[in-house]
N, C-alpha and C positions, 0 to 999 in steps of 0.2 A: 491311637494315637498316632503309632507309626505309617498308617493314610496321611493324615493332617497333614505331617512333614513334611510328605511328597510332592502336596499341592501346591502349598506352603513356598517348598523350594521352583517348584514348576512356574507359580505364580513371578517368582522373582526372575527367572529365567525367561519367559516369554518377551518376546522382545515389540518393537511398534511393528504396525501392519505398514507394508511398504508404499502403498498409496495412499497411505499419510504424507507419507517425508517427500511424493512427489510435488504437492501442488503446493503453489507460489505462488502469494497472492503480490500487490502492488505494496501491502503494507511489509511483508516478507522478504519484499528484494532491498535492491540499491533503491537511491532516490531517482536514478534515470531509467528504470526499468518500467516499461510500457509493454501489458501480456496483449493489449489489443481485443478485438472482440466475437474469435471462433473464426470469421470471416478466409476464404478462401482468397487467396491476390489473384489479381486479372492480369499479372505482367508480369517484367521484372525490373530491374531496375540494371542498367549501363554504367559505364566506366565514368562517363563525363557529367554524373549525375542527373541524367535522365531519368524518364520512367516510360516502356512498351507497352502497349497496349496488346494484351491476344487476343486475336476475338471466339478463339473458340472456347477460352475463359470465361466468357463472358455469360449470364446466364440466358436462357433463353426460355421463352414460356411463349407457351403455345394454348392458345384460349380459343375453347371452339364458339359458334354463331347461335348467337342470340338474341337473334329480332325475334320469332316469336315464339317465346322462352312465358311461360306462365305468369313467373312465380317475378318479385321484385328484389330488390338486393334490401332494402328496408328489412331490420327487426325492430318493434315495437319496445319502447322498454320495460311494458304493462300489458303481456298480450291476454287476450278474454280467451276463459276455455272453452271448445268446442269439444262437446258429446259427438261421437260416431257408433253409427250399429258393431266397427268392425272390432273396435278395444273394448264395449262390451261383450259380449259374448269369449264365453267361458272357453280355454287351449283345449283345445284333444289333443 
């Protein structure tokens, strides 16, 4: 009996997780709250209401040369099964 009493008191004293308290969505916030889309800013606001874009903060995508690439970018919705000899061999 004393063990059940101790666990009951422990359950009553347990706090909520702090991570659940940090979650703030537009439903739990004031009416004018805008959370955003989790994107990094690409610049900064000026004192006169303008916006300056910093080129170092813009994403830089490096695309390889695909002129002689054998595969096509399209993937079919209903692909056909192709059996190869490599897949049918048992692993050693």
